[in-house]
TORKOL-4160 file (C-alpha; in steps of 0.2 Angstrom, whole numbers, padded with zeros to 4 digits, m for minus):
334
<pt num="1" X="0000" Y="0001" Z="0001"/>
<pt num="2" X="0016" Y="0012" Z="0003"/>
<pt num="3" X="0023" Y="0008" Z="m0013"/>
<pt num="4" X="0007" Y="0010" Z="m0022"/>
<pt num="5" X="0005" Y="0026" Z="m0012"/>
<pt num="6" X="0023" Y="0033" Z="m0013"/>
<pt num="7" X="0021" Y="0028" Z="m0035"/>
<pt num="8" X="0005" Y="0039" Z="m0035"/>
<pt num="9" X="0015" Y="0055" Z="m0027"/>
<pt num="10" X="0029" Y="0053" Z="m0039"/>
<pt num="11" X="0016" Y="0051" Z="m0054"/>
<pt num="12" X="0008" Y="0066" Z="m0046"/>
<pt num="13" X="0024" Y="0076" Z="m0044"/>
<pt num="14" X="0032" Y="0074" Z="m0062"/>
<pt num="15" X="0013" Y="0078" Z="m0068"/>
<pt num="16" X="0014" Y="0095" Z="m0062"/>
<pt num="17" X="0033" Y="0099" Z="m0066"/>
<pt num="18" X="0027" Y="0095" Z="m0081"/>
<pt num="19" X="0011" Y="0105" Z="m0082"/>
<pt num="20" X="0022" Y="0120" Z="m0075"/>
<pt num="21" X="0036" Y="0119" Z="m0088"/>
<pt num="22" X="0022" Y="0117" Z="m0101"/>
<pt num="23" X="0014" Y="0133" Z="m0094"/>
<pt num="24" X="0032" Y="0141" Z="m0093"/>
<pt num="25" X="0035" Y="0136" Z="m0112"/>
<pt num="26" X="0019" Y="0143" Z="m0116"/>
<pt num="27" X="0023" Y="0161" Z="m0109"/>
<pt num="28" X="0040" Y="0160" Z="m0117"/>
<pt num="29" X="0033" Y="0156" Z="m0133"/>
<pt num="30" X="0018" Y="0166" Z="m0138"/>
<pt num="31" X="0017" Y="0171" Z="m0154"/>
<pt num="32" X="0011" Y="0189" Z="m0158"/>
<pt num="33" X="0006" Y="0194" Z="m0174"/>
<pt num="34" X="0001" Y="0214" Z="m0177"/>
<pt num="35" X="m0011" Y="0216" Z="m0193"/>
<pt num="36" X="m0010" Y="0234" Z="m0200"/>
<pt num="37" X="m0022" Y="0241" Z="m0213"/>
<pt num="38" X="m0007" Y="0237" Z="m0225"/>
<pt num="39" X="0012" Y="0235" Z="m0225"/>
<pt num="40" X="0018" Y="0248" Z="m0238"/>
<pt num="41" X="0008" Y="0263" Z="m0229"/>
<pt num="42" X="0023" Y="0274" Z="m0221"/>
<pt num="43" X="0011" Y="0276" Z="m0207"/>
<pt num="44" X="0010" Y="0255" Z="m0207"/>
<pt num="45" X="0030" Y="0254" Z="m0209"/>
<pt num="46" X="0034" Y="0266" Z="m0193"/>
<pt num="47" X="0021" Y="0254" Z="m0183"/>
<pt num="48" X="0033" Y="0241" Z="m0191"/>
<pt num="49" X="0048" Y="0249" Z="m0182"/>
<pt num="50" X="0042" Y="0248" Z="m0165"/>
<pt num="51" X="0035" Y="0230" Z="m0168"/>
<pt num="52" X="0053" Y="0223" Z="m0172"/>
<pt num="53" X="0060" Y="0232" Z="m0157"/>
<pt num="54" X="0046" Y="0223" Z="m0146"/>
<pt num="55" X="0053" Y="0208" Z="m0153"/>
<pt num="56" X="0069" Y="0211" Z="m0150"/>
<pt num="57" X="0070" Y="0221" Z="m0131"/>
<pt num="58" X="0057" Y="0206" Z="m0125"/>
<pt num="59" X="0064" Y="0191" Z="m0137"/>
<pt num="60" X="0047" Y="0186" Z="m0139"/>
<pt num="61" X="0041" Y="0178" Z="m0155"/>
<pt num="62" X="0031" Y="0195" Z="m0160"/>
<pt num="63" X="0031" Y="0200" Z="m0180"/>
<pt num="64" X="0022" Y="0212" Z="m0191"/>
<pt num="65" X="0012" Y="0207" Z="m0208"/>
<pt num="66" X="0004" Y="0216" Z="m0218"/>
<pt num="67" X="m0008" Y="0215" Z="m0235"/>
<pt num="68" X="m0001" Y="0222" Z="m0250"/>
<pt num="69" X="m0013" Y="0237" Z="m0251"/>
<pt num="70" X="m0028" Y="0242" Z="m0239"/>
<pt num="71" X="m0042" Y="0229" Z="m0244"/>
<pt num="72" X="m0054" Y="0224" Z="m0230"/>
<pt num="73" X="m0056" Y="0209" Z="m0240"/>
<pt num="74" X="m0036" Y="0205" Z="m0239"/>
<pt num="75" X="m0033" Y="0210" Z="m0223"/>
<pt num="76" X="m0048" Y="0196" Z="m0218"/>
<pt num="77" X="m0042" Y="0183" Z="m0226"/>
<pt num="78" X="m0024" Y="0187" Z="m0216"/>
<pt num="79" X="m0033" Y="0184" Z="m0202"/>
<pt num="80" X="m0040" Y="0168" Z="m0205"/>
<pt num="81" X="m0024" Y="0160" Z="m0211"/>
<pt num="82" X="m0016" Y="0165" Z="m0195"/>
<pt num="83" X="m0034" Y="0160" Z="m0185"/>
<pt num="84" X="m0027" Y="0144" Z="m0194"/>
<pt num="85" X="m0008" Y="0146" Z="m0191"/>
<pt num="86" X="m0015" Y="0145" Z="m0171"/>
<pt num="87" X="m0008" Y="0162" Z="m0166"/>
<pt num="88" X="m0009" Y="0164" Z="m0146"/>
<pt num="89" X="m0013" Y="0183" Z="m0151"/>
<pt num="90" X="m0019" Y="0197" Z="m0165"/>
<pt num="91" X="m0015" Y="0214" Z="m0164"/>
<pt num="92" X="m0026" Y="0221" Z="m0178"/>
<pt num="93" X="m0027" Y="0240" Z="m0184"/>
<pt num="94" X="m0046" Y="0236" Z="m0195"/>
<pt num="95" X="m0048" Y="0242" Z="m0211"/>
<pt num="96" X="m0067" Y="0243" Z="m0212"/>
<pt num="97" X="m0077" Y="0240" Z="m0194"/>
<pt num="98" X="m0090" Y="0229" Z="m0200"/>
<pt num="99" X="m0085" Y="0218" Z="m0211"/>
<pt num="100" X="m0069" Y="0212" Z="m0197"/>
<pt num="101" X="m0082" Y="0208" Z="m0183"/>
<pt num="102" X="m0087" Y="0191" Z="m0188"/>
<pt num="103" X="m0067" Y="0186" Z="m0193"/>
<pt num="104" X="m0062" Y="0192" Z="m0176"/>
<pt num="105" X="m0076" Y="0183" Z="m0168"/>
<pt num="106" X="m0070" Y="0167" Z="m0178"/>
<pt num="107" X="m0052" Y="0170" Z="m0170"/>
<pt num="108" X="m0058" Y="0171" Z="m0151"/>
<pt num="109" X="m0068" Y="0157" Z="m0153"/>
<pt num="110" X="m0051" Y="0147" Z="m0158"/>
<pt num="111" X="m0045" Y="0153" Z="m0141"/>
<pt num="112" X="m0035" Y="0167" Z="m0149"/>
<pt num="113" X="m0034" Y="0186" Z="m0138"/>
<pt num="114" X="m0040" Y="0199" Z="m0149"/>
<pt num="115" X="m0030" Y="0217" Z="m0146"/>
<pt num="116" X="m0036" Y="0230" Z="m0159"/>
<pt num="117" X="m0031" Y="0248" Z="m0160"/>
<pt num="118" X="m0044" Y="0264" Z="m0170"/>
<pt num="119" X="m0057" Y="0251" Z="m0165"/>
<pt num="120" X="m0067" Y="0256" Z="m0152"/>
<pt num="121" X="m0082" Y="0251" Z="m0161"/>
<pt num="122" X="m0077" Y="0234" Z="m0162"/>
<pt num="123" X="m0088" Y="0219" Z="m0150"/>
<pt num="124" X="m0077" Y="0204" Z="m0155"/>
<pt num="125" X="m0063" Y="0210" Z="m0145"/>
<pt num="126" X="m0052" Y="0208" Z="m0128"/>
<pt num="127" X="m0048" Y="0227" Z="m0128"/>
<pt num="128" X="m0046" Y="0241" Z="m0138"/>
<pt num="129" X="m0032" Y="0252" Z="m0137"/>
<pt num="130" X="m0035" Y="0270" Z="m0142"/>
<pt num="131" X="m0021" Y="0284" Z="m0141"/>
<pt num="132" X="m0029" Y="0295" Z="m0134"/>
<pt num="133" X="m0046" Y="0300" Z="m0131"/>
<pt num="134" X="m0056" Y="0312" Z="m0144"/>
<pt num="135" X="m0060" Y="0327" Z="m0131"/>
<pt num="136" X="m0040" Y="0324" Z="m0125"/>
<pt num="137" X="m0032" Y="0325" Z="m0143"/>
<pt num="138" X="m0046" Y="0339" Z="m0148"/>
<pt num="139" X="m0040" Y="0349" Z="m0133"/>
<pt num="140" X="m0023" Y="0346" Z="m0138"/>
<pt num="141" X="m0022" Y="0352" Z="m0156"/>
<pt num="142" X="m0032" Y="0370" Z="m0148"/>
<pt num="143" X="m0016" Y="0370" Z="m0136"/>
<pt num="144" X="m0004" Y="0371" Z="m0150"/>
<pt num="145" X="m0016" Y="0383" Z="m0161"/>
<pt num="146" X="m0018" Y="0395" Z="m0146"/>
<pt num="147" X="0001" Y="0393" Z="m0143"/>
<pt num="148" X="0003" Y="0401" Z="m0162"/>
<pt num="149" X="m0010" Y="0411" Z="m0160"/>
<pt num="150" X="m0003" Y="0418" Z="m0146"/>
<pt num="151" X="m0020" Y="0413" Z="m0138"/>
<pt num="152" X="m0029" Y="0428" Z="m0145"/>
<pt num="153" X="m0039" Y="0430" Z="m0162"/>
<pt num="154" X="m0052" Y="0423" Z="m0173"/>
<pt num="155" X="m0051" Y="0406" Z="m0179"/>
<pt num="156" X="m0062" Y="0391" Z="m0185"/>
<pt num="157" X="m0061" Y="0372" Z="m0187"/>
<pt num="158" X="m0059" Y="0361" Z="m0204"/>
<pt num="159" X="m0065" Y="0344" Z="m0203"/>
<pt num="160" X="m0063" Y="0332" Z="m0218"/>
<pt num="161" X="m0082" Y="0330" Z="m0218"/>
<pt num="162" X="m0098" Y="0335" Z="m0207"/>
<pt num="163" X="m0100" Y="0318" Z="m0206"/>
<pt num="164" X="m0085" Y="0312" Z="m0201"/>
<pt num="165" X="m0084" Y="0307" Z="m0183"/>
<pt num="166" X="m0068" Y="0306" Z="m0175"/>
<pt num="167" X="m0064" Y="0323" Z="m0182"/>
<pt num="168" X="m0079" Y="0332" Z="m0178"/>
<pt num="169" X="m0077" Y="0325" Z="m0159"/>
<pt num="170" X="m0058" Y="0335" Z="m0161"/>
<pt num="171" X="m0065" Y="0349" Z="m0167"/>
<pt num="172" X="m0079" Y="0350" Z="m0154"/>
<pt num="173" X="m0068" Y="0346" Z="m0139"/>
<pt num="174" X="m0054" Y="0362" Z="m0146"/>
<pt num="175" X="m0070" Y="0374" Z="m0147"/>
<pt num="176" X="m0076" Y="0370" Z="m0130"/>
<pt num="177" X="m0057" Y="0370" Z="m0122"/>
<pt num="178" X="m0054" Y="0385" Z="m0133"/>
<pt num="179" X="m0068" Y="0394" Z="m0122"/>
<pt num="180" X="m0064" Y="0385" Z="m0104"/>
<pt num="181" X="m0043" Y="0391" Z="m0108"/>
<pt num="182" X="m0045" Y="0404" Z="m0119"/>
<pt num="183" X="m0057" Y="0418" Z="m0116"/>
<pt num="184" X="m0046" Y="0430" Z="m0129"/>
<pt num="185" X="m0052" Y="0418" Z="m0142"/>
<pt num="186" X="m0065" Y="0420" Z="m0153"/>
<pt num="187" X="m0073" Y="0405" Z="m0164"/>
<pt num="188" X="m0081" Y="0413" Z="m0181"/>
<pt num="189" X="m0097" Y="0412" Z="m0178"/>
<pt num="190" X="m0104" Y="0416" Z="m0198"/>
<pt num="191" X="m0092" Y="0400" Z="m0203"/>
<pt num="192" X="m0090" Y="0389" Z="m0189"/>
<pt num="193" X="m0085" Y="0374" Z="m0196"/>
<pt num="194" X="m0079" Y="0371" Z="m0216"/>
<pt num="195" X="m0073" Y="0352" Z="m0224"/>
<pt num="196" X="m0058" Y="0351" Z="m0232"/>
<pt num="197" X="m0063" Y="0331" Z="m0240"/>
<pt num="198" X="m0046" Y="0326" Z="m0232"/>
<pt num="199" X="m0040" Y="0334" Z="m0249"/>
<pt num="200" X="m0025" Y="0346" Z="m0247"/>
<pt num="201" X="m0029" Y="0359" Z="m0263"/>
<pt num="202" X="m0046" Y="0357" Z="m0256"/>
<pt num="203" X="m0042" Y="0364" Z="m0238"/>
<pt num="204" X="m0029" Y="0375" Z="m0248"/>
<pt num="205" X="m0043" Y="0383" Z="m0259"/>
<pt num="206" X="m0056" Y="0383" Z="m0242"/>
<pt num="207" X="m0044" Y="0391" Z="m0234"/>
<pt num="208" X="m0040" Y="0406" Z="m0245"/>
<pt num="209" X="m0056" Y="0410" Z="m0247"/>
<pt num="210" X="m0058" Y="0411" Z="m0227"/>
<pt num="211" X="m0046" Y="0422" Z="m0227"/>
<pt num="212" X="m0050" Y="0436" Z="m0241"/>
<pt num="213" X="m0066" Y="0434" Z="m0234"/>
<pt num="214" X="m0066" Y="0437" Z="m0215"/>
<pt num="215" X="m0047" Y="0449" Z="m0215"/>
<pt num="216" X="m0047" Y="0446" Z="m0196"/>
<pt num="217" X="m0046" Y="0428" Z="m0196"/>
<pt num="218" X="m0031" Y="0422" Z="m0188"/>
<pt num="219" X="m0030" Y="0404" Z="m0186"/>
<pt num="220" X="m0038" Y="0384" Z="m0191"/>
<pt num="221" X="m0038" Y="0372" Z="m0184"/>
<pt num="222" X="m0036" Y="0357" Z="m0193"/>
<pt num="223" X="m0040" Y="0340" Z="m0191"/>
<pt num="224" X="m0037" Y="0329" Z="m0206"/>
<pt num="225" X="m0019" Y="0327" Z="m0208"/>
<pt num="226" X="m0021" Y="0337" Z="m0227"/>
<pt num="227" X="m0030" Y="0351" Z="m0219"/>
<pt num="228" X="m0015" Y="0360" Z="m0208"/>
<pt num="229" X="m0003" Y="0359" Z="m0225"/>
<pt num="230" X="m0016" Y="0362" Z="m0236"/>
<pt num="231" X="m0020" Y="0379" Z="m0223"/>
<pt num="232" X="m0003" Y="0382" Z="m0223"/>
<pt num="233" X="0000" Y="0384" Z="m0241"/>
<pt num="234" X="m0014" Y="0398" Z="m0241"/>
<pt num="235" X="m0006" Y="0408" Z="m0227"/>
<pt num="236" X="0011" Y="0404" Z="m0235"/>
<pt num="237" X="0004" Y="0411" Z="m0255"/>
<pt num="238" X="m0007" Y="0427" Z="m0246"/>
<pt num="239" X="0008" Y="0435" Z="m0237"/>
<pt num="240" X="0000" Y="0430" Z="m0220"/>
<pt num="241" X="0015" Y="0421" Z="m0212"/>
<pt num="242" X="0018" Y="0427" Z="m0194"/>
<pt num="243" X="0000" Y="0434" Z="m0194"/>
<pt num="244" X="m0010" Y="0419" Z="m0198"/>
<pt num="245" X="m0010" Y="0402" Z="m0189"/>
<pt num="246" X="m0015" Y="0383" Z="m0190"/>
<pt num="247" X="m0011" Y="0368" Z="m0183"/>
<pt num="248" X="m0019" Y="0348" Z="m0184"/>
<pt num="249" X="m0013" Y="0334" Z="m0188"/>
<pt num="250" X="0001" Y="0330" Z="m0199"/>
<pt num="251" X="0012" Y="0316" Z="m0207"/>
<pt num="252" X="0031" Y="0323" Z="m0200"/>
<pt num="253" X="0041" Y="0322" Z="m0217"/>
<pt num="254" X="0027" Y="0325" Z="m0228"/>
<pt num="255" X="0027" Y="0344" Z="m0219"/>
<pt num="256" X="0047" Y="0344" Z="m0215"/>
<pt num="257" X="0047" Y="0360" Z="m0226"/>
<pt num="258" X="0035" Y="0370" Z="m0217"/>
<pt num="259" X="0039" Y="0367" Z="m0199"/>
<pt num="260" X="0057" Y="0372" Z="m0203"/>
<pt num="261" X="0050" Y="0387" Z="m0214"/>
<pt num="262" X="0039" Y="0394" Z="m0199"/>
<pt num="263" X="0025" Y="0394" Z="m0211"/>
<pt num="264" X="0018" Y="0381" Z="m0197"/>
<pt num="265" X="0024" Y="0379" Z="m0178"/>
<pt num="266" X="0019" Y="0364" Z="m0175"/>
<pt num="267" X="0007" Y="0350" Z="m0180"/>
<pt num="268" X="0000" Y="0334" Z="m0169"/>
<pt num="269" X="m0001" Y="0318" Z="m0172"/>
<pt num="270" X="0004" Y="0301" Z="m0164"/>
<pt num="271" X="0018" Y="0286" Z="m0165"/>
<pt num="272" X="0014" Y="0273" Z="m0174"/>
<pt num="273" X="0028" Y="0263" Z="m0166"/>
<pt num="274" X="0021" Y="0266" Z="m0149"/>
<pt num="275" X="0004" Y="0263" Z="m0153"/>
<pt num="276" X="0011" Y="0244" Z="m0158"/>
<pt num="277" X="0018" Y="0242" Z="m0143"/>
<pt num="278" X="0005" Y="0245" Z="m0133"/>
<pt num="279" X="m0005" Y="0234" Z="m0141"/>
<pt num="280" X="0009" Y="0218" Z="m0139"/>
<pt num="281" X="0012" Y="0225" Z="m0121"/>
<pt num="282" X="m0008" Y="0222" Z="m0119"/>
<pt num="283" X="m0010" Y="0206" Z="m0127"/>
<pt num="284" X="0006" Y="0198" Z="m0115"/>
<pt num="285" X="m0004" Y="0205" Z="m0100"/>
<pt num="286" X="m0020" Y="0196" Z="m0105"/>
<pt num="287" X="m0011" Y="0181" Z="m0111"/>
<pt num="288" X="m0002" Y="0179" Z="m0094"/>
<pt num="289" X="m0019" Y="0180" Z="m0086"/>
<pt num="290" X="m0016" Y="0197" Z="m0078"/>
<pt num="291" X="m0033" Y="0206" Z="m0071"/>
<pt num="292" X="m0034" Y="0225" Z="m0085"/>
<pt num="293" X="m0039" Y="0238" Z="m0072"/>
<pt num="294" X="m0038" Y="0255" Z="m0074"/>
<pt num="295" X="m0025" Y="0265" Z="m0072"/>
<pt num="296" X="m0016" Y="0256" Z="m0084"/>
<pt num="297" X="0004" Y="0256" Z="m0088"/>
<pt num="298" X="0009" Y="0246" Z="m0103"/>
<pt num="299" X="0026" Y="0251" Z="m0100"/>
<pt num="300" X="0027" Y="0262" Z="m0115"/>
<pt num="301" X="0025" Y="0281" Z="m0120"/>
<pt num="302" X="0010" Y="0288" Z="m0119"/>
<pt num="303" X="0001" Y="0272" Z="m0113"/>
<pt num="304" X="0007" Y="0271" Z="m0095"/>
<pt num="305" X="m0009" Y="0279" Z="m0086"/>
<pt num="306" X="m0021" Y="0270" Z="m0100"/>
<pt num="307" X="m0042" Y="0273" Z="m0093"/>
<pt num="308" X="m0058" Y="0264" Z="m0099"/>
<pt num="309" X="m0068" Y="0275" Z="m0112"/>
<pt num="310" X="m0084" Y="0281" Z="m0101"/>
<pt num="311" X="m0097" Y="0267" Z="m0104"/>
<pt num="312" X="m0086" Y="0255" Z="m0111"/>
<pt num="313" X="m0077" Y="0241" Z="m0103"/>
<pt num="314" X="m0066" Y="0237" Z="m0117"/>
<pt num="315" X="m0059" Y="0251" Z="m0126"/>
<pt num="316" X="m0046" Y="0260" Z="m0116"/>
<pt num="317" X="m0038" Y="0275" Z="m0120"/>
<pt num="318" X="m0021" Y="0283" Z="m0118"/>
<pt num="319" X="m0011" Y="0301" Z="m0119"/>
<pt num="320" X="0000" Y="0296" Z="m0133"/>
<pt num="321" X="m0001" Y="0313" Z="m0144"/>
<pt num="322" X="0015" Y="0321" Z="m0149"/>
<pt num="323" X="0017" Y="0338" Z="m0155"/>
<pt num="324" X="0028" Y="0338" Z="m0170"/>
<pt num="325" X="0038" Y="0354" Z="m0176"/>
<pt num="326" X="0056" Y="0360" Z="m0183"/>
<pt num="327" X="0065" Y="0353" Z="m0168"/>
<pt num="328" X="0061" Y="0334" Z="m0169"/>
<pt num="329" X="0052" Y="0334" Z="m0186"/>
<pt num="330" X="0063" Y="0324" Z="m0194"/>
<pt num="331" X="0068" Y="0311" Z="m0180"/>
<pt num="332" X="0052" Y="0301" Z="m0183"/>
<pt num="333" X="0059" Y="0292" Z="m0198"/>
<pt num="334" X="0041" Y="0294" Z="m0207"/>
């Protein structure tokens, strides 16, 4: 009887050791794939820089795989291939929210952790990370415009379209922040919001007409990445450098000349390399079985004090915005 008990104890101990070893092997052997909107866009080339850095820093099997062009169907097919491959986690920047939902549902059903970025409306995710809250980013753009305008004068807001959700939320937040923080600035009541159609030439033409029509107009807050650069062209052409100002979202190298010349004092953005790292860091925490609670620190700049979006249990918002100016414009590499 004693021999049987001893044998059973040995089997139990060996089994426990093998289980523990298996667990350790699993934790050290995660395969995490970042799936961007596409592989060639400079924005996502920059994201890959962050992904590769994370892999090098941690030794985890982490990599980015994208499609040759932005295409919702191609992205869905790629994710299905990765599901079949049996990866541990997918970090996805979705092309189309509606079409990606059933594919992400398949991934989760297969036991794959799903983290997204720029997918706050998605349901079939473990968590979605946003670089910032829309309210916070809008206020940030306004701070940059106010600084350029010396915190006084008439301004208006520009969006890609009046139906673009995030752009209008940023603009609304900017105006609200101005009313609260910069009392010497005034919103142009005759044309509070104008559209650029996500086109630099349209932004340029609209801005040129506005400055001609309203001689006291001193600033335009842009939201689309085409807005501030287009407005800057109008400012330069009309000889208004130092008299009229703009700020908004913009890609660094595309606007280096404008920033270095002083036509634009600053642009705003978030760094996709850091967003990529943040997605992976969160995926690791979920895979490790950690409780995800706010404030959440992912150990990535701009993502050290993540808060849940009001009313959501899956959307986490950071403070990942950055200022791009003449001093740092060439440091981003994209």
